[in-house]
N, C-alpha and C positions, 0 to 999 in steps of 0.2 A: 260529324266529322271524325270523332273518336272511334266510332264503329267501323268506318272505312279503314282507318289505320290498323285497328285490331284485325280486321279481315285480311288486309294486305300482309300483315306480319305473320299470321297463321298460314296464309297461302304460301308465302315465301319459305317458311319453315318446312311445310309439306313438300314444296317443290324441291328444295335442297335435299331433304331426306329421300324423296323418290329418285332424284338424280343420283344420289350416292348408291342406292340399291341398284339402279340400272347400270351405272358404271361398274360397280362390283360384279354384277352378273356378266357384263360384256368382257371384263378383264378375266373373269374365271373361265369363260368359254374360249377366249383367245389363248389363254395360257396353256390349256390342255396338258397339264403337268403329268408327266409319266411318274408312276410310283417308284420306279427304280432309277437310281442315279446313273447317268450315262458314263461310259468309261473315257470317252473323248474329252480332253481338257477344255476345249472351246465350248462344246455342248454342256459340259459340267458348269462352267461359269454362267451360261445362259439359263441353265436349270435352276441354279441358286438364285439368280435375279428374279425369275418367274415365281419361285417359291416365296421370296421376300414380298413381292407385290401381292401375291395371293393372300399372304398373312395380313397385309395391310387392309385389303378389301374385307377379309373376314373380321378384323377388328372393328371396322366401321359399320358392320351390319347391325349389331345390337343397338347402338345409339340411333341409327337411321330408322330401324323398325319402331323403336320407342317413340321417336318424334312423329312418325307417320300415324301411329295409333293415337297419340295425344292430340295431334292436329285434327285428325278425322273425328274424334269424339267431340272436340270443341266446335268444329265447323258444322257438323251435322246435329249438334245439340243433343247428343245421345246421353242416356243416364250414365252416371259414373261407373256403375257396376259393369255395364257393357264395355266401357272404355278399359276397365281392368281386364276383362276377359279377352278383348282383342289384343291388348298389350301382352298378356300372358301367352296367347297363341303365337304372336310374332316373336316374342322373346324365346319361346321354345325352339324356334328355328335359329334365331340370331345367337342364342347362347351356345349352341353346338358349334357354330362357326367361331365364336369367340374363344371357346376352349381349344379348338384345333389350332388357332393362331397362337394362343398363349403357350400351348405345348411346343410348337415349333420354335418360338422365341426362347423359351426356357432351355430346350435342347441345344439351341445354338449358343446361348449364353454360357451354359455349363460345359459345352464341348462334346456333347453326345452326338455321334453321327446320325443322320436321318435313318429311320428304320430300326435302330437298335432298341428304342424305348417302346416298341410295339408289344402288345400282349401276344401270348403264344397261340 
């Protein structure tokens, strides 16, 4: 009975992590955020809302990928070193998303307009 509970717990964690990634991907595709801010005030408000939700999906990517890698390692009973390698591979993608979201939130908090903190 305990094995079934463990299986269901890991399955639920993997399902939630996978759903988070899928929702983030769908939100990212739906947002289609332009790099330049629009000059129309109504479109600018919508642009900022899209950018905020894009940052939220980017922030959720790293924990979701880590959960997927851990759940996959346990579920398929893989060696720990393989679990570490899979986590590193997924973290490589998720960390870039996390940094992009953190940069946006920092610029917003400090008051730097979008695009001014970019490298030349």
